[in-house]
N, C-alpha and C positions, 0 to 999 in steps of 0.2 A: 884649916878650909872645912866649912860644914857641910856633915855629911847629908847626902840627899835621897829621897825614895820619892818612887812614883804610885800615885794612887788613882783609882776611878773619880773620886769625890774627897775635896777637901774638908778636914773636920772643921765644925762651928763651935762655937762657945756651948759648952753643956752637951755637944753631941759627938763623941768620938768616930773615929772610921776605923775600921778594920783594915790590917795591912793584907793585900793579896798574899798567896802561899809562898810564891816565888820570891816577894819582897822580904816577906816574913823570915824566909831562911837565909837570905842575903845578910839582912842586918844582924841576924843573931849568930851566924856561923861563918862568915865570911868578913864583916865589919867587927863583929864582937862586942855588938853596942849594948849598954844593960838598962836597966828600968830607969828611966827618968832622964835619959840621955835627951839631946835637944836636937830637931832635926829641923831640914828644909824639908817641906813636901811639896811636890807638883802633882798637876792633873793632867799634863801633856797638853793642855789647852791653851797656856800661857799665863796660869795663874800658879800663885806659889803662897805658903805659910810658913810660920816657923810653929813647930809643934815639939810635942813631947812624947817619946816612945815609952807606952807602959806594956810592960810583960808579965808582970806578977797579976795573979788574980784573974786570970783568962787568957784568951788569944791574943796575940800581940796586935796593938791597936796604937792609934795616933790621936791626942789631944791637943787642942787648940790652943796656941799660945798668943801669937799675932798675926796680922795679917802682913804680906809682903808688899812693897809698894811697887805699884805697876810699874814696867820696864819697857823700853821700846823694842818689838818684835826683831831679832836678828834673822828669823826665816822670810826668805824674797821669794816671788812665784816664777820660782822654776821648777819644772819637772824634769827630772832626768830619767829618760828612757834608755836602760843600760841593758844589753846582751848579755845573760849570765855567762860569768867567768867561773874559774874553777876553783871551789873550797876558799882559801885563803884570800886570794885576791878577790873575789866577790864581796868577803864580810871586808876587806879592807876599805871596798869602795863604800859601803855601807856606811860605816864608820866615819870616813872624811865626809861623806855627803851631809851626815848631822853636823859636825864641824863646821863646814863651809857655809851651812845656811838653807841648803836645799829644801823644797817644800815636801814633794812627793817623789818618789821611786819607782818605776815600772820595771821589774824584770822581765826580759824579752826572751822568749824561746826562739831561736832563728837556725837556718839550715845548718850553720856550722857550731852550734851549741854543743860543747863535749858532754855538760852534767846532765844525766838522763834524770829529769824532772819527774818523770811518770813513775818512776820506781817507788819513790816516797811519796810521790803526791804532791802537787803545787803548793798546797796550804802549809804542809812541814815545813817546805821551804822559806814560805811566808814569814812564819810565824818564828823560826829560827832567826831569820834575818832580823825582824821585829824586836825581837830581844836583844840583838847587838846592839841595833839603834836605840834601844831605851837605855842601854847602858852607859852608852858614848852620851846620850842627852843628859844624864844625870852627872857626867864628869866635867863637859865642857862649858856649863854654864846656860845653856839653852833651856828655855823654857817649852818650848813647842815640841810635840814629837814629830817627828821624819815619818811622815805614813809610806809604808811598804805597800803596795799593791799584790795582789796574786798573781805569780807568774803567768804568763799569755803569750800566746803564739804571735809573731810580728805581724803577719797578714790580718789576725784578729784583731790587734790593736788598731792597726792603723785604719782598719774599716770603721769600726767602733769611736776613733777619735782622729777625723780627718783635719786637714791642715786649717785654720784661721787668720784672719787677716790680722786681727789684733793678738796673736800669738803664734809666731813663726817657729817653725822647727826648723833647728839647725842640725843637718845632717852630717855628722863627720865620717868621710870617705876615706879610706887609706889609700885609695886608687887616684884621689885628688891631690896627693901630695905634690906640693911644688905648684899649684895652680893648674895641674892638668886636668883635662876631662870636664872642663868648667866650673870647676872649683875655685871658691874666693879663700882666700885667708881667712881663718875664724878671727884673729886678731883685725885685721885691716875692715872685716865687715862689722863689727862692732864699733869700731872710730867711726865710721861713716853713718851707721845707723842706731848707735846706741842710746843717742837722746831723745829718740821716740819709742825706745822700748819699755812696754809695759810688764809684759810676762814672757815667757819663751820656754819651748820644750827643747832639751839636746839630745839628740839620738845618736848612741853611741855602739857599734858592733862588737861582736867576741874577736878570740885571740885569732881564728881564721878567716875573719874577716866577710865580707857580704856575699852571698851567692848572686850568681846571673840573672836568676828570678827574683830576687830581694830588690835586685839592683832596678829590675824593671817594674816592679811594684811600686817601689818610691818615686821613680821617675815617670810613672804614669798621669795619665791626664787629670791630676786633680786641680780643683779649681785653686788652693793654694798649695802649691807643690812644696814638698822638702827644699830648704835652700842649702845646696851640698858645699861643705866648707872643707879647708886644708886646715891639720893641725901642724903643718912645716914640711919640713924636708925629709924628716927621718921617720923610719916605721918605730910606731909605739905600743909597747904592751896594751892591754885593753885597760888595767888600772892606772897606767899612766896617763893614757889619753883621757880619761875619766876625769882624773885630777887636773890636769893642765886645761881643760876646756871649761870645767866649773868654775875654776878659779877664774878665768878671763871673763865668763858670763856676769858670776857674783860679782867681781868688780866693778863690771860695767853699771850693772842694777843700782849698787849701793851709791854710786856717784849721782844716780837721776833724781 
């Protein structure tokens, strides 16, 4: 399998591109590649090129060999609005979101979020998760980056991004298991409405569930209120809920 690297710009004939420092270290120390090895370079925007790695005579750089034929994008118009989970669980969600074709991931700070984002700062977390997403990008064959947004409080995100008629927000509510409290089974909702689905937001809560105030916020008088959905009769871990719900939505979008 051809090794892949991510760079801001692809090299052009006669115009080499330097490798970012993190990528340089990865290809030389981890992959142990040598001067003259052939790689595939990605710009994270859906473009790729066959390149030669040059290490001798200066900083690591990429020289153009040939363009790679354009491929159909596997990225779909799904935004995953994910309450921040603890450590490895959140990293696992990020990795799987890349593999499944999610376009954007919004990490949400909720009342029951255990991770203290403010200690290191939201941007430090975003950078960490983006790095994980980029590594997954290179391994799974995807060409476009998963956009990881800066962690934001749920109430602020909802205020800035209210519901839209053409982009429903599917609110996965653990209290709605088995169709309780007005929730509809997600698979059933997608079966009934999937043919008209153009884009979608998927909202998933933390390990401790939604607080009463958050429920009030989500159920408040928005013009296009979230659609409360159930993920079945069992209590799911946050990362399991994310994988299950994303898989259902992505499968639906791929059939349209």
